[in-house]
C-alpha positions in Angstrom: -7.0 -30.8 -25.4 -7.7 -34.2 -23.8 -4.1 -35.3 -24.3 -2.9 -32.2 -22.5 -5.3 -32.7 -19.6 -4.4 -36.4 -19.3 -0.7 -35.5 -19.2 -1.2 -32.8 -16.6 -3.2 -35.2 -14.4 -0.4 -37.8 -14.6 2.3 -35.2 -13.7 0.1 -33.8 -10.9 0.8 -37.1 -9.0 4.5 -36.0 -8.8 4.1 -32.5 -7.5 2.0 -29.3 -7.5 4.5 -26.5 -8.2 3.4 -22.9 -7.6 4.5 -22.1 -11.2 3.7 -25.3 -13.1 4.3 -24.3 -16.7 6.4 -22.0 -18.9 6.2 -21.4 -22.7 9.2 -20.2 -24.7 9.9 -20.4 -28.4 6.8 -22.5 -29.1 7.8 -25.0 -26.5 5.8 -25.8 -23.3 7.8 -26.7 -20.2 6.2 -28.4 -17.2 8.1 -27.9 -14.0 8.2 -31.5 -12.8 11.5 -33.4 -12.3 11.5 -36.4 -14.7 13.7 -38.4 -12.4 10.8 -38.9 -10.0 8.3 -40.0 -12.6 7.8 -43.7 -13.2 9.0 -45.3 -16.5 5.4 -46.4 -17.1 4.1 -42.8 -16.8 6.9 -41.5 -19.0 5.9 -43.9 -21.7 2.3 -42.7 -21.5 3.5 -39.0 -21.5 5.6 -39.6 -24.6 2.5 -41.0 -26.5 0.7 -37.8 -25.4 3.4 -35.6 -26.7 5.4 -34.7 -23.6 8.9 -35.8 -22.9 11.8 -35.0 -20.5 13.7 -31.9 -21.6 17.3 -32.1 -22.7 18.5 -30.7 -19.4 16.7 -33.5 -17.5 15.1 -31.0 -15.1 11.6 -30.5 -16.6 9.3 -32.0 -19.2 8.6 -30.3 -22.5 6.4 -30.4 -25.5 6.3 -28.8 -28.9 2.8 -30.2 -29.5 1.4 -27.9 -26.8 3.7 -24.9 -27.4 2.7 -21.3 -27.5 2.3 -20.7 -31.2 
C-alpha cells in the first residue's frame, strides 16, 4: 500500500485530474501524461511498479491492478 501512496503523491505534482485512475483487465491506469514527468520521478515510479503505458498517454501498473 505504501508504494501506491508514494507513487500517487509523486504523480499528484503533475496534475489533479477529475478522473485520476481506471482499471481494466487487471491493469491500473493513472491519467497523468508521462511526457511532463521528470526522468528522476519516472525512475522512482518504475521502482514502485508504475511505468508509462505503451500509448505514452498515461501511466500503468499490473502490480496495483484490479484482480
